[in-house]
C-alpha positions in Angstrom: 1.4 30.4 36.5 1.9 26.8 35.2 5.4 25.5 35.4 7.1 23.9 32.5 7.4 20.1 33.1 8.4 17.2 30.9 5.5 16.0 28.6 5.2 12.7 30.5 4.3 14.7 33.6 1.9 17.1 31.8 -0.1 14.5 29.8 -2.5 12.0 31.3 -4.9 9.8 29.4 -7.8 8.2 31.4 -10.3 5.6 30.0 -13.5 6.2 31.9 -15.7 3.2 32.7 -18.4 4.1 30.2 -21.0 1.4 29.3 -20.5 0.3 25.7 -23.9 0.3 24.1 -22.7 0.2 20.5 -24.2 -3.1 19.5 -27.4 -2.4 21.4 -27.8 1.0 19.7 -27.3 -0.4 16.2 -29.8 -3.2 16.8 -32.4 -0.7 18.2 -31.9 1.8 15.4 -32.2 -0.7 12.5 -35.3 -2.4 14.0 -37.1 0.8 14.7 -39.8 2.4 12.4 -38.5 4.6 10.9 -34.9 3.3 11.0 -32.2 5.5 12.5 -28.5 5.4 13.6 -26.9 7.8 16.1 -24.5 10.3 14.6 -21.8 9.5 17.2 -21.1 6.3 15.2 -19.9 8.3 12.2 -16.5 8.7 13.8 -14.3 5.7 13.1 -10.9 6.5 11.7 -12.2 7.0 8.2 -15.2 9.0 9.3 -13.1 11.3 11.4 -10.8 12.0 8.4 -13.8 12.6 6.1 -15.3 15.0 8.6 -12.0 17.0 8.8 -12.3 17.2 5.0 -15.9 18.4 5.2 -14.8 21.2 7.5 -12.6 22.6 4.7 -15.2 22.5 2.0 -16.4 25.9 0.5 -20.1 25.0 1.1 -19.5 24.0 4.8 -19.6 27.4 6.5 -20.0 26.3 10.2 -16.3 25.6 10.9 -14.8 28.6 9.3 -17.5 30.9 10.7 -17.1 29.7 14.2 -13.3 29.8 13.9 -13.5 33.5 12.7 -15.5 34.4 15.8 -13.0 32.6 18.1 -10.1 34.3 16.5 -11.7 37.6 17.3 -13.0 37.0 20.8 -10.9 34.2 22.5 -8.9 36.7 24.5 -12.0 38.6 25.5 -13.6 35.4 26.8 -10.8 34.8 29.3 -10.6 38.4 30.3 -14.2 37.9 31.5 -13.7 34.5 33.2 -10.1 34.7 34.4 -8.1 31.4 34.7 -10.1 28.2 34.5 -9.8 24.6 33.5 -11.0 23.9 29.9 -13.1 20.7 29.6 -14.0 20.2 25.9 -16.8 17.8 24.9 -16.2 15.9 21.6 -12.8 17.5 21.3 -11.8 15.6 18.1 -8.6 17.1 16.6 -8.8 20.1 19.0 -8.1 22.5 16.0 -10.3 25.3 17.2 -9.3 24.7 20.8 -5.8 26.1 19.9 -7.4 29.5 19.6 -8.6 29.3 23.2 -5.2 27.9 24.4 -3.4 30.7 22.5 -5.4 33.2 24.4 -4.6 31.6 27.8 -1.0 31.5 26.9 -0.9 35.2 25.8 -2.6 36.2 29.1 0.0 34.1 31.0 -2.8 32.2 32.7 -2.4 28.6 34.0 -3.3 26.1 31.3 -5.3 23.0 32.1 -7.2 21.2 29.3 -9.5 18.1 29.6 -10.5 16.9 26.2 -13.3 14.4 26.1 -13.7 12.1 23.0 -14.8 8.6 22.2 -11.8 8.1 19.8 -8.8 7.1 21.9 -6.5 7.3 18.9 -7.5 10.8 17.9 -7.6 12.0 21.5 -4.0 10.8 22.2 -2.7 12.1 18.9 -4.2 15.6 19.4 -3.1 15.7 23.0 0.5 14.9 22.1 0.5 17.6 19.5 -0.9 20.2 21.9 1.6 19.1 24.6 4.5 19.9 22.3 3.0 23.2 21.2 2.3 24.5 24.7 5.1 23.7 27.2 3.0 25.0 30.1 -0.1 23.0 29.3 -1.4 20.2 31.5 -3.7 17.8 29.7 -6.0 15.2 31.3 -7.5 13.4 28.3 -10.7 11.5 29.0 -11.7 8.6 26.6 -15.5 8.8 27.0 -18.8 9.4 25.5 -19.6 13.0 26.5 -23.2 12.1 27.2 -22.1 9.7 29.9 -19.0 11.5 31.4 -20.7 13.6 34.0 -20.6 11.2 36.9 -16.9 10.5 36.5 -15.4 13.9 36.1 -12.0 14.4 37.9 -11.9 17.4 40.3 -11.0 20.8 38.9 -7.3 21.8 39.2 -8.1 25.5 39.1 -10.7 27.5 41.1 -13.1 27.5 38.1 -13.9 25.2 35.2 -15.2 26.0 31.7 -17.1 23.4 29.7 -16.6 24.0 26.0 -19.0 22.6 23.4 -18.2 23.9 20.0 -19.2 23.1 16.4 -23.0 23.3 17.0 -23.0 19.6 18.0 -25.9 20.6 20.2 -27.9 20.6 17.0 -27.7 16.8 16.8 -30.1 16.5 19.8 -33.8 16.8 19.6 -35.5 19.5 21.6 -36.1 17.2 24.6 -32.6 15.7 24.4 -31.1 19.2 24.2 -32.8 20.2 27.4 -31.7 17.1 29.2 -28.1 17.4 28.0 -27.8 21.1 29.0 -29.3 20.1 32.3 -26.6 17.6 32.9 -23.9 20.2 32.2 -25.6 22.6 34.6 -25.7 19.9 37.2 -22.0 19.1 36.7 -20.8 22.7 37.1 -20.2 24.6 40.4 -21.5 28.0 41.0 -19.3 30.5 39.2 -18.1 27.9 36.6 -18.6 28.7 32.9 -20.1 27.1 29.7 -19.0 28.2 26.2 -21.4 27.0 23.6 -21.1 27.3 19.8 -24.4 27.1 17.8 -25.5 27.4 14.2 -28.3 29.9 13.6 -31.2 29.8 11.2 -30.5 31.1 7.7 -31.7 30.7 4.1 -32.4 27.0 3.2 -30.2 26.9 0.0 -27.1 27.7 2.2 -28.1 25.1 4.7 -28.7 22.3 2.2 -25.5 23.0 0.2 -23.5 22.7 3.5 -24.7 19.1 4.0 -24.7 18.0 0.3 -21.6 19.3 -1.2 -20.8 19.1 -4.9 -17.6 17.0 -4.3 -19.6 14.3 -2.6 -17.5 14.3 0.6 -20.5 14.5 2.9 -22.1 11.7 0.9 -19.0 9.6 1.5 -19.0 10.5 5.2 -22.6 9.3 5.5 -22.1 6.1 3.5 -19.0 5.2 5.5 -21.3 4.5 8.4 -22.6 1.4 6.5 -19.0 0.4 5.8 -18.3 0.6 9.5 -21.3 -1.7 10.3 -20.0 -4.1 7.6 -16.6 -4.3 9.3 -17.8 -4.3 12.9 -20.7 -6.7 12.6 -19.8 -8.8 9.5 -22.5 -7.0 7.5 -23.2 -7.1 3.8 -24.5 -3.5 3.1 -23.9 -2.8 -0.6 -23.0 0.8 -0.5 -23.8 1.1 -4.2 -27.5 0.4 -3.3 -27.8 3.3 -0.9 -27.6 7.0 -1.5 -27.0 10.1 0.6 -30.1 12.3 1.1 -30.0 15.7 2.9 -32.8 18.2 3.2 -34.1 21.0 5.5 -37.1 20.2 7.7 -38.8 23.6 8.2 -41.2 22.3 10.9 -38.3 21.2 13.2 -35.8 23.8 11.9 -33.2 21.2 11.1 -31.2 19.7 8.4 -31.7 15.9 8.2 -29.3 13.4 6.7 -30.5 10.0 5.6 -29.2 6.9 3.8 -31.9 6.0 1.2 -32.2 2.5 -0.2 -32.2 2.5 -4.0 -33.9 -0.9 -4.2 -35.9 -3.3 -2.1 -33.2 -5.4 -0.4 -32.4 -7.3 2.7 -29.1 -6.8 4.7 -27.7 -9.2 7.2 -25.4 -8.5 10.2 -24.4 -11.9 11.4 -22.6 -10.7 14.5 -25.8 -9.2 15.7 -27.9 -12.1 14.4 -29.9 -9.5 12.6 -31.6 -9.4 9.2 -32.9 -6.0 8.0 -35.3 -5.5 5.2 -35.5 -2.3 3.2 -38.2 -1.1 0.8 -37.3 0.9 -2.2 -36.8 4.5 -1.0 -36.8 3.6 2.7 -34.2 5.5 4.7 -32.0 5.3 7.7 -32.0 8.7 9.5 -28.4 9.2 10.5 -28.2 12.8 11.7 -30.3 15.9 12.5 -28.6 19.3 12.7 -31.0 21.8 14.4 -30.6 25.5 13.7 -31.2 27.7 16.6 -32.9 31.0 17.4 -30.4 32.6 19.7 -32.9 34.4 21.9 -34.9 31.2 22.4 -31.8 29.2 23.2 -30.6 31.8 25.7 -34.0 31.6 27.4 -33.7 27.8 27.8 -30.1 28.2 29.1 -31.3 30.7 31.7 -34.1 28.4 32.8 -31.6 25.6 33.5 -29.3 27.8 35.6 -26.8 28.6 32.9 -27.0 32.4 32.7 -25.7 33.9 29.4 -23.1 36.6 30.0 -22.4 37.5 26.4 -22.8 36.2 22.9 -20.8 36.9 19.8 -21.9 36.5 16.2 -20.2 36.8 12.8 -21.1 39.7 10.5 -23.7 37.6 8.6 -25.3 36.4 11.9 -24.9 32.8 10.8 -23.3 31.4 13.9 -23.1 32.3 17.6 -20.8 31.7 20.6 -22.6 32.0 23.9 -20.7 32.4 27.2 -22.7 31.4 30.2 -22.0 31.1 34.0 -23.5 28.6 36.4 -25.5 30.5 39.0 
């Protein structure tokens, strides 16, 4: 059982020595054909707030659907795994994580949480809130890109560790990137450790497209804010009025795609990068893909990588799935 200690002894924040490739990534994306930007750069302070707003929209089913599954099965998950460290990738505000922590608390299990996020401000804020909410909880917050964190993980405090990857963020990866990423997780876990994965399943196209192009325009603002961030960070002169949000379902790749489409032929400069970028009318910057999964196919891939599915849980509409795996 975890002892109750002062918050200063239960909360640790560690900045991992992760290589900063931000400028390099932006230069590469804007000079490629077709142009693209990585979705991890959505999440400055404004982008993070807008995404929290998106999660509450009526059209955006993933958050509430995944939450409803967690509310139902969180305790069952830990009855299967027993006590374990929780290491959450891309933890953000850790809102859904409280459902897992509540279950640990109710079972009177030791409580150790390692949130991983690139936003130091959000990481500290959410860690402090969780520390006050759970007097037994030990938090080791890691400021890091979850794609690069694996070589610098601190040792587990408990006998087992569970990596938690919620929100169907796995869908942001291409098929090849997905396989490589899951392989890194498998390589970082010890035999008997666990992996809890949340994924969005395939469903009718109108439901998917509405979720990424809401009537209130919040997702559009979220997408366009990426250009505002580039203006701020690289002295850019993107005119947000001359770009528009475009989201559609790509049936061949089973994914929603989000783009920023140029309304006119124009040239944008980013002096800090010594970069000039020309756009034709209608040309786009691909900012995000969100793949939708076939659960059986995904479970087969996980098994091939040494992450054996123990159980999966779905909502009544079969829109979303939580998959609990163990490292063999």
